C-alpha positions in Angstrom: 11.4 16.3 -3.6 12.1 13.7 -0.9 11.3 16.2 1.9 7.7 16.4 0.6 7.3 12.6 0.7 5.8 11.9 4.1 4.7 8.3 3.8 4.6 5.2 1.7 2.1 2.5 0.7 2.8 -1.0 -0.7 0.3 -2.6 -3.1 0.7 -6.4 -2.7 0.1 -8.6 -5.7 -0.2 -12.4 -5.6 0.9 -14.8 -8.3 -2.6 -14.9 -9.6 -2.7 -11.1 -9.9 -5.1 -10.5 -7.0 -4.3 -7.7 -4.6 -3.9 -7.8 -0.9 -5.1 -4.9 1.2 -5.5 -3.9 4.9 -9.0 -3.4 6.3 -8.2 -0.6 8.8 -9.2 -0.6 12.5 -12.3 1.2 13.5 -10.5 3.3 16.2 -8.1 5.2 14.0 -8.3 8.8 12.8 -7.8 8.3 9.1 -10.1 6.1 7.1 -11.4 3.9 9.9 -12.7 0.5 8.7 -11.8 1.4 5.1 -9.6 -0.7 2.8 -6.2 0.6 1.7 -2.7 -0.6 1.0 -0.3 -1.4 3.8 2.1 1.4 4.7 2.8 4.3 7.0 4.8 7.4 7.7 8.5 7.9 7.0 10.5 8.2 10.2 13.6 10.4 10.7 16.5 9.3 8.5 14.5 6.8 6.5 14.1 6.7 2.8 10.8 5.8 1.2 12.3 2.3 0.4 13.6 1.6 3.9 10.3 2.8 5.3 8.4 0.4 3.0 10.6 -2.5 4.1 10.1 -1.6 7.8 6.3 -1.2 7.5 5.8 -4.5 5.7 7.9 -6.3 8.3 6.0 -4.6 11.2 2.6 -5.0 9.8 2.8 -8.4 8.1 6.1 -10.1 9.3 7.2 -10.3 5.7 10.9 -9.8 5.0 11.6 -8.0 1.7 14.6 -6.5 0.0 14.8 -3.1 -1.9 15.0 -4.9 -5.2 11.6 -6.5 -4.4 9.8 -3.2 -4.6 8.8 -1.6 -7.9 7.7 2.1 -7.8 4.2 2.8 -8.9 4.5 6.6 -8.3 4.0 9.6 -6.1 0.5 10.5 -5.1 -0.5 13.7 -3.3 -1.9 13.2 0.2 -5.6 13.7 0.6 -4.9 14.7 4.3 -1.9 17.1 4.0 -1.9 19.2 0.8 1.5 19.7 -0.7 2.9 16.4 0.7 3.1 13.1 -1.1 3.1 9.3 -0.5 5.4 7.1 -2.6 3.6 3.9 -3.6 5.3 0.7 -4.3 4.3 -2.6 -5.8 5.4 -5.9 -4.3 4.8 -8.9 -6.5 4.4 -12.6 -5.9 3.1 -12.3 -2.4 1.7 -15.5 -0.8 -1.2 -14.7 1.5 -0.2 -17.7 3.6 3.1 -16.0 4.4 1.4 -13.0 6.0 0.9 -12.5 9.7 -1.3 -9.4 10.4 -0.1 -7.1 13.2 -1.9 -3.9 12.2 -5.5 -3.4 11.0 -8.7 -5.3 11.3 -8.1 -7.8 8.6 -6.5 -8.7 5.3 -8.7 -8.4 2.2 -7.9 -10.0 -1.1 -9.6 -9.0 -4.3 -9.0 -8.5 -8.0 -8.5 -5.0 -9.4 -12.0 -4.6 -10.8 -13.5 -5.6 -7.4 -11.2 -3.1 -5.6 -12.1 -0.3 -8.0 -15.8 -0.7 -7.3 -15.8 -1.7 -3.7 -17.4 1.0 -1.5 -14.9 0.5 1.4 -11.8 0.9 -0.8 -10.6 4.5 -0.2 -10.6 7.0 -3.1 -6.9 7.4 -2.6 -6.4 3.7 -3.1 -8.6 3.8 -6.2 -6.2 6.5 -7.6 -3.3 4.2 -7.0 -5.2 1.3 -8.7 -5.8 3.3 -11.8 -2.0 3.9 -12.2 -1.3 0.3 -11.3 -3.7 -0.8 -14.1 -1.8 1.4 -16.5 1.5 -0.2 -15.5 0.3 -3.8 -15.9 -1.2 -3.0 -19.4 2.3 -2.0 -20.5 3.9 -5.2 -19.1 
C-alpha cells in the first residue's frame, strides 16, 4: 500500500482544540490561496512519518518526533486518482512556536469554522470529518 501513498498532511491542534492551517500562496498550481493542512510529497526513501517530520520542520521550524504524530487515515488524492495521502494529527501545538516558511499565512480556527469556511479545500473538509469522528471517541 505504501507505494500508493504519494504525500502527507499534518493537521495541527492547539491545547484549546483550535486547528492551525496554511493559507497557500497565490502562485502555486494546486489550490492557490486556499486553506489546507501543512504537508507535501514523499521523497525517495522516505516513509510517510519521516516525510511529515521533514515537512513540518521545513515549513514551520517545528521539531517533532514520530511518537508525536497520530494517524488520522488515508485519503484518496483529488489530483491523482489511485494515489493517497496519509494524514496525521499533531496535538498541543503552540502557535507562538511556529515560524512560517511556506505559504501565504497561518490560519487558526475551530473545527466548525473550518468545515464551513469557503477557502478551506474540499479535501481538507474530508479530513476534518474524520478528525471530528476521532475526537468524539476520545
